[in-house]
N, C-alpha and C positions, 0 to 999 in steps of 0.2 A: 504493500500500500504506500503510494507516494505521500510525502509530508503534506498534511492538510493545511498548514499555515503558510501562506505565501507572502513574503515581504516584497515591497517594491524594489526593483533592481536598479533604480536610478531616481533622480529628482526632476528630470527634464526629458521630454520626448516620450517614447513608449516605456512605461514603468512597470506594467504587468502584461504578461502574455501567457494565458492559460488555455491550453488546447485539450481536446479529449485525450490525445496521446500523453501529454505531460501529466494530466490529472488521473490517468488510468481508468477512464470511463468512455462513454460512447457519444454523448450528445452536447454538453454545454461547453462553450468557449467564452472567455472573457479577456478583453484587452483594455488597457487604460492609457490614455495619452494626456500628458501634462504639457501644455504648449504655452509659449510666450507670444505676445502680440506680434503678428507677422509670420509666425511659424506656419508651415504647411505640412499636411499629411494626406496621402492618397493610398487607397487600398481597393482590392477587388474582393467581392464576397465569396466567389467560388461556389462551392456546393452548399454554402450556408446562407440562411437569411440572417439579417442583422438589424438590431435596434440600436441606433446611436442615442445616447442620453447625454444632454448637456448638463453635467453635474454642477459646473460653475463656469461663469464667463460666457463669452459670445464668440461665435465663429460663422463665417460665410461658408455655406455648404452646398455642393452640387452632388447629385447622385441619381443613378438610374436614368440618366439623360435629361435631368431637370435641374434648374437652378432654384434652390429652396430659400434663397436669401439668407439673412443673418438670423441664426437660431441662438437662443439663450437670453436669459434675463437676470436671474439671480447671480450675484457675484460671490455669495457665500452660501453653501448648501444649507446652513442652519437658518437662513431666512425662511425656509420651509414653503416657499412659493412653488406652484406647480412647475415641473420641468418642461423644457422644450425637447422633443425627441423626434427621430425620423426612422421609419421602417423602410428597409430595403430588401427586396427579394434576392434569392440566390441567382447567380449569373449576372449580377450587376456590379457597378463600382461606385466609389464615392471619393470625394476630396473635401478637405476643410482647410480654410485659411483663418487663423486666429485673429479676431478683431481686438481682443483683450487677452490677458492671461486667462487660460481656460483649462478645464478638465473635461475630457470627453471619454465616456465609457462606451465600449463596443461589445454588445451582448450578442452572442451568436449561437445558432443551433441548426440542424439540418433543415434546408428549405425544400419545398415540394412544388414551388411555382404556383401556389394557390392564392397569393395575395399580391396586390399592387403596392408600389411605393406610396407612402403617405406620411404626412406629418401626424404626430401624436402629441397632444398637449400644446400649450398649457390649457386651452379650452377643453372642458370635459373632464379634467382631473381636479378633484376636490379632496383636500386633506380631511381624512375621516378617522374618528376616534374608534379604537378597538380595545376591549379588555376592561377589567375592573381593578380598582385599588392600585397597588404598585405593579400591576400587570397591564396598566393602561399604556398604550402607545398610539402613534398617529401614522396613517398610511396614505401615500400617494400611489394609487394603482395606475400603472402605465399601460400594461397590456396583460391583464389577467383573463381568466376564462370567459368572463362576461363580455369582453371586448374581442370581437372576431377580427383581429388585426394581423394575425400571424399563423403560420403553419405549425410551428413547434414551440416558439418562445413564450414564456410567462415571465413578466418583469414587473417589479414593484419597488417602491422606496418606503422605508420605515424609519420613523424618528422615535427614539426611546428616551423619555425624560430621565434625568439623573436620579439614581436610586431605584429605578424600575427594571423589570424583566421584560423580555420580548422573545418571540418564537416559543412562547410558553403558554399554557402547559405543554410540556415536552411532547412532541409528535414526530412521526416518521412517515415518509412516502417513498418506500423502497421495494415495493412489490408490484408487479403488473397483474393486478386482480381487480379491475374495475367492475362494479362501482364501489367495492369495499375500500380499495386503496389503489393508487397509481404509482408507477415508478417514475420519479423525477430526481435527476441530479440537480445540485444547487450550489451556487457560489454566493458568498456574502462579501461585498466590498464595504469595509468599515471606515467611518470617519468619527472623530471625537471632538467635542467642544467643552473646554479648551483642548487644543490638539496635543498638549503635553500629557494627557491622561491615558488611561487604558480601559478596555472593557474585557469581559470574560465570555468565552464561548466554549461549551462542552459538546462534543459529538460522541454519542455512545449508542450501542445496540443493547437490546434486552438481554442477550446472552453474554454480554461483556467482552465479546471478541474484538470489538472496537470501543475504546473509551479514552478519549483525549480531551483534556481541558487546557485551553490556550488563553494566554493574555494577549489580546489584540491591541495593536497600536494604531494610531491615525494613519490610514492609507493601506492597511493590511487587507488581504483577501483570505477567507477561509473556504475551503472546499468541503462539501458535504456529500460523500458518495452514497451513504446509507446511514440509517439510524436517526436518533433524536438529536436536536441541535439548538438548545436554548441559549440565550444571550443575557448577560447582566451588565447594567451600566452603574458603576459605583456612584455613591453620593458625591455631588459636585461636578460630574462629567456627563454631558448629554451624548447619546450615541445615535449615529445615522448608519443605515446600511442600505445598499442597493442589492436586491435579490435577482438572480437570473436562474430560472428553472427550465428544464426540458426533459422529455422522455418520449416513449413511443406513442403516447396519447396526450393531447394538450388539455388535460383536466387535472385539477388539484384535489385529490382525495387522500386523507391521511388517517392514521390510527394513533391514538394517544398512548403514551407509555403507561403501563399498568399502575405505577405508583401515583399517577396524577389524574386518573380517570375520574375520581371523586370530585376534583376541582372543576373539571370541564362540566360535569353534571350539575354541580352546585351553581356555577356561573352561567349556565345556559339560559 
């Protein structure tokens, strides 16, 4: 099993490059570009569909033969405003020129040619509260199951207040047995406010064959190949993460960990 915690390998340019091969799985890819004003990046999607997420900053983007203009609005992800995103099908290409310092996430998964290129957000994305008590967090759904925007990709942003938990009660989506559960690989791109802090993420299976607890720093990525994957934000530090999920079926069905089923039932 490859190491689940991925540190950025630089501070400028492409700083993350996670492929199915490097992650030891089949579906999800995740790249991250940190650009300075005037920087350019251009890539082909190949066999994958892609959702570009303007995490921070602004860039002029062309893709799939169209000029999409300048995308991006929030200069700091913790403004929590809806993101500007772009869906691009497999067999296309894209290019970005940074208008300001910016952070662009490239979420990828196998494409089937079933969807056209399109802008996603900021219109139609509303910050939504989920959970109760110190399990409360706030969601920007970019392309989840209710939005028929993609062939494979499921993408969402989550803001976890300081002292709160997220991706909790613990749950897994690691079997292809719809409608009970779906198989979805997942990446978590983490940010922290203040950036000097840390968060906690545990990835574990019911049988204990996988059980890793990681301190995540600002800018880290955690890969979740299977098992439960809760996160905690310490007192004083707010946590953001961008989730990318994909599998053989574009549906999100999960099973709770046995030790937390009572919490899900109580809070339902």
